[in-house]
KOLDRENPA-141562 format. One record per residue: x, y, z of N, C-alpha, C in turn; residue number from 1. Coordinates in nm, 3 decimals, m for minus. Layout:
<sites>
SITE       nx       ny       nz      cax      cay      caz       cx       cy       cz    i
SITE        X        Y        Z        X        Y        Z        X        Y        Z  NUM
...
</sites>
This chain:
<sites>
SITE       nx       ny       nz      cax      cay      caz       cx       cy       cz    i
SITE    9.268    7.613  m16.200    9.253    7.508  m16.103    9.110    7.457  m16.109    1
SITE    9.093    7.327  m16.103    8.961    7.266  m16.115    8.910    7.219  m15.979    2
SITE    8.780    7.198  m15.973    8.715    7.146  m15.852    8.666    7.006  m15.880    3
SITE    8.678    6.920  m15.780    8.640    6.780  m15.796    8.561    6.732  m15.675    4
SITE    8.481    6.630  m15.699    8.419    6.556  m15.590    8.474    6.414  m15.598    5
SITE    8.515    6.363  m15.484    8.569    6.228  m15.474    8.478    6.150  m15.381    6
SITE    8.422    6.042  m15.430    8.337    5.955  m15.350    8.407    5.821  m15.339    7
SITE    8.420    5.771  m15.217    8.497    5.649  m15.196    8.432    5.557  m15.095    8
SITE    8.468    5.431  m15.102    8.422    5.334  m15.002    8.512    5.338  m14.878    9
SITE    8.623    5.409  m14.886    8.717    5.418  m14.774    8.653    5.501  m14.663   10
SITE    8.652    5.448  m14.542    8.608    5.527  m14.428    8.718    5.526  m14.323   11
SITE    8.697    5.599  m14.214    8.804    5.616  m14.116    8.844    5.485  m14.049   12
SITE    8.765    5.381  m14.060    8.799    5.251  m14.002    8.876    5.161  m14.099   13
SITE    8.888    5.204  m14.223    8.958    5.125  m14.325    9.108    5.134  m14.305   14
SITE    9.178    5.025  m14.334    9.324    5.028  m14.321    9.387    5.117  m14.427   15
SITE    9.314    5.151  m14.533    9.365    5.239  m14.637    9.336    5.387  m14.611   16
SITE    9.263    5.418  m14.504    9.219    5.556  m14.482    9.334    5.654  m14.469   17
SITE    9.436    5.621  m14.393    9.549    5.712  m14.373    9.619    5.747  m14.503   18
SITE    9.644    5.645  m14.586    9.709    5.669  m14.715    9.618    5.751  m14.808   19
SITE    9.488    5.719  m14.807    9.392    5.792  m14.889    9.389    5.940  m14.848   20
SITE    9.380    5.965  m14.718    9.375    6.102  m14.668    9.501    6.179  m14.706   21
SITE    9.615    6.115  m14.698    9.741    6.179  m14.736    9.740    6.218  m14.884   22
SITE    9.688    6.131  m14.970    9.679    6.162  m15.113    9.587    6.282  m15.135   23
SITE    9.472    6.282  m15.071    9.377    6.394  m15.086    9.445    6.525  m15.045   24
SITE    9.514    6.523  m14.932    9.580    6.645  m14.885    9.694    6.689  m14.977   25
SITE    9.768    6.592  m15.032    9.883    6.625  m15.116    9.847    6.670  m15.257   26
SITE    9.731    6.631  m15.306    9.697    6.668  m15.445    9.595    6.781  m15.452   27
SITE    9.567    6.846  m15.340    9.470    6.954  m15.344    9.519    7.077  m15.269   28
SITE    9.476    7.192  m15.315    9.506    7.316  m15.244    9.400    7.342  m15.137   29
SITE    9.287    7.277  m15.150    9.180    7.285  m15.052    9.102    7.155  m15.057   30
SITE    9.067    7.102  m14.941    8.981    6.983  m14.938    8.882    6.998  m14.824   31
SITE    8.764    6.943  m14.845    8.661    6.947  m14.743    8.587    6.814  m14.746   32
SITE    8.579    6.751  m14.631    8.512    6.622  m14.617    8.367    6.648  m14.583   33
SITE    8.278    6.597  m14.666    8.135    6.612  m14.641    8.101    6.536  m14.514   34
SITE    8.042    6.602  m14.416    8.015    6.536  m14.287    7.936    6.406  m14.301   35
SITE    7.973    6.310  m14.221    7.903    6.182  m14.208    7.901    6.100  m14.336   36
SITE    8.002    6.115  m14.419    8.003    6.037  m14.543    8.145    6.017  m14.592   37
SITE    8.157    5.952  m14.703    8.287    5.930  m14.768    8.296    6.014  m14.894   38
SITE    8.251    6.139  m14.882    8.252    6.233  m14.993    8.349    6.346  m14.960   39
SITE    8.439    6.374  m15.055    8.538    6.481  m15.039    8.524    6.579  m15.154   40
SITE    8.528    6.707  m15.123    8.535    6.811  m15.224    8.678    6.863  m15.222   41
SITE    8.743    6.868  m15.339    8.881    6.915  m15.343    8.901    7.015  m15.455   42
SITE    8.998    7.100  m15.437    9.041    7.196  m15.538    9.183    7.157  m15.575   43
SITE    9.210    7.134  m15.704    9.341    7.082  m15.743    9.382    7.129  m15.881   44
SITE    9.512    7.143  m15.901    9.565    7.173  m16.033    9.593    7.045  m16.112   45
SITE    9.573    6.930  m16.048    9.593    6.801  m16.115    9.471    6.764  m16.198   46
SITE    9.491    6.679  m16.296    9.380    6.631  m16.379    9.304    6.521  m16.306   47
SITE    9.187    6.490  m16.357    9.108    6.380  m16.302    9.188    6.251  m16.305   48
SITE    9.259    6.227  m16.415    9.340    6.105  m16.429    9.452    6.100  m16.327   49
SITE    9.520    6.213  m16.304    9.629    6.216  m16.206    9.579    6.189  m16.064   50
SITE    9.467    6.250  m16.029    9.409    6.227  m15.896    9.369    6.081  m15.882   51
SITE    9.305    6.027  m15.986    9.264    5.887  m15.985    9.383    5.795  m15.967   52
SITE    9.490    5.818  m16.040    9.610    5.734  m16.027    9.668    5.740  m15.886   53
SITE    9.673    5.858  m15.828    9.730    5.871  m15.693    9.644    5.801  m15.588   54
SITE    9.513    5.814  m15.601    9.425    5.745  m15.506    9.439    5.595  m15.522   55
SITE    9.436    5.546  m15.645    9.447    5.402  m15.669    9.578    5.347  m15.613   56
SITE    9.686    5.422  m15.629    9.816    5.378  m15.577    9.820    5.374  m15.425   57
SITE    9.731    5.448  m15.359    9.731    5.452  m15.212    9.660    5.332  m15.150   58
SITE    9.581    5.261  m15.228    9.507    5.147  m15.175    9.596    5.024  m15.168   59
SITE    9.590    4.955  m15.056    9.668    4.832  m15.037    9.586    4.708  m15.069   60
SITE    9.457    4.726  m15.090    9.369    4.613  m15.117    9.283    4.644  m15.239   61
SITE    9.221    4.542  m15.292    9.133    4.559  m15.408    8.987    4.576  m15.367   62
SITE    8.960    4.583  m15.236    8.820    4.590  m15.193    8.772    4.734  m15.173   63
SITE    8.852    4.833  m15.212    8.809    4.972  m15.203    8.766    5.019  m15.341   64
SITE    8.677    5.117  m15.344    8.633    5.174  m15.472    8.618    5.325  m15.456   65
SITE    8.621    5.395  m15.568    8.607    5.540  m15.564    8.577    5.593  m15.703   66
SITE    8.533    5.719  m15.707    8.512    5.789  m15.833    8.554    5.934  m15.812   67
SITE    8.616    5.993  m15.914    8.657    6.133  m15.913    8.583    6.203  m16.027   68
SITE    8.512    6.310  m15.995    8.432    6.381  m16.095    8.464    6.530  m16.086   69
SITE    8.491    6.591  m16.202    8.513    6.736  m16.203    8.379    6.807  m16.185   70
SITE    8.378    6.908  m16.101    8.257    6.984  m16.072    8.258    7.113  m16.152   71
SITE    8.148    7.142  m16.214    8.129    7.272  m16.279    8.041    7.355  m16.186   72
SITE    8.014    7.479  m16.220    7.938    7.566  m16.130    7.790    7.534  m16.121   73
SITE    7.740    7.445  m16.201    7.598    7.412  m16.200    7.573    7.296  m16.104   74
SITE    7.561    7.328  m15.976    7.533    7.223  m15.878    7.414    7.263  m15.793   75
SITE    7.342    7.164  m15.747    7.226    7.185  m15.661    7.228    7.077  m15.555   76
SITE    7.164    7.102  m15.445    7.154    7.002  m15.340    7.085    7.058  m15.218   77
SITE    7.079    6.977  m15.117    7.013    7.014  m14.993    7.118    7.012  m14.883   78
SITE    7.180    7.126  m14.858    7.287    7.139  m14.760    7.254    7.251  m14.663   79
SITE    7.328    7.255  m14.553    7.312    7.366  m14.460    7.375    7.491  m14.521   80
SITE    7.341    7.606  m14.467    7.401    7.731  m14.515    7.553    7.728  m14.499   81
SITE    7.602    7.675  m14.387    7.746    7.665  m14.365    7.814    7.576  m14.469   82
SITE    7.752    7.464  m14.503    7.808    7.373  m14.603    7.812    7.440  m14.741   83
SITE    7.705    7.511  m14.776    7.705    7.584  m14.903    7.812    7.692  m14.904   84
SITE    7.833    7.759  m14.790    7.938    7.861  m14.783    8.075    7.802  m14.812   85
SITE    8.104    7.686  m14.754    8.233    7.621  m14.779    8.249    7.589  m14.927   86
SITE    8.147    7.531  m14.986    8.154    7.493  m15.128    8.164    7.616  m15.217   87
SITE    8.078    7.713  m15.195    8.078    7.832  m15.281    8.204    7.916  m15.266   88
SITE    8.257    7.927  m15.146    8.372    8.015  m15.121    8.507    7.947  m15.140   89
SITE    8.511    7.815  m15.145    8.639    7.745  m15.154    8.650    7.649  m15.271   90
SITE    8.540    7.588  m15.309    8.544    7.488  m15.416    8.507    7.549  m15.550   91
SITE    8.402    7.628  m15.554    8.352    7.680  m15.681    8.415    7.812  m15.723   92
SITE    8.503    7.866  m15.643    8.569    7.991  m15.680    8.676    7.963  m15.784   93
SITE    8.714    8.064  m15.858    8.817    8.049  m15.960    8.958    8.054  m15.905   94
SITE    8.973    8.064  m15.775    9.105    8.077  m15.713    9.183    7.948  m15.720   95
</sites>
């Protein structure tokens, strides 16, 4: 199972948000929304292409954008201890 980061222009006020959220939940065994942003960390058995196709199909308009990137274990950033715990224990694990 691979880990991905999904960055999107969709926010909770977008008319596409409900469909987008449903896709994220349906194609991942674990998902975590980065607080205060449009960044999602997901764990999925699907390929980058499959996730991309499902997200694209969920959009009803052409004014949304997104990127799906597979995450390897070499990541760095400035997060709280709790945020790192979520990522390390749920996203970067081999489970």
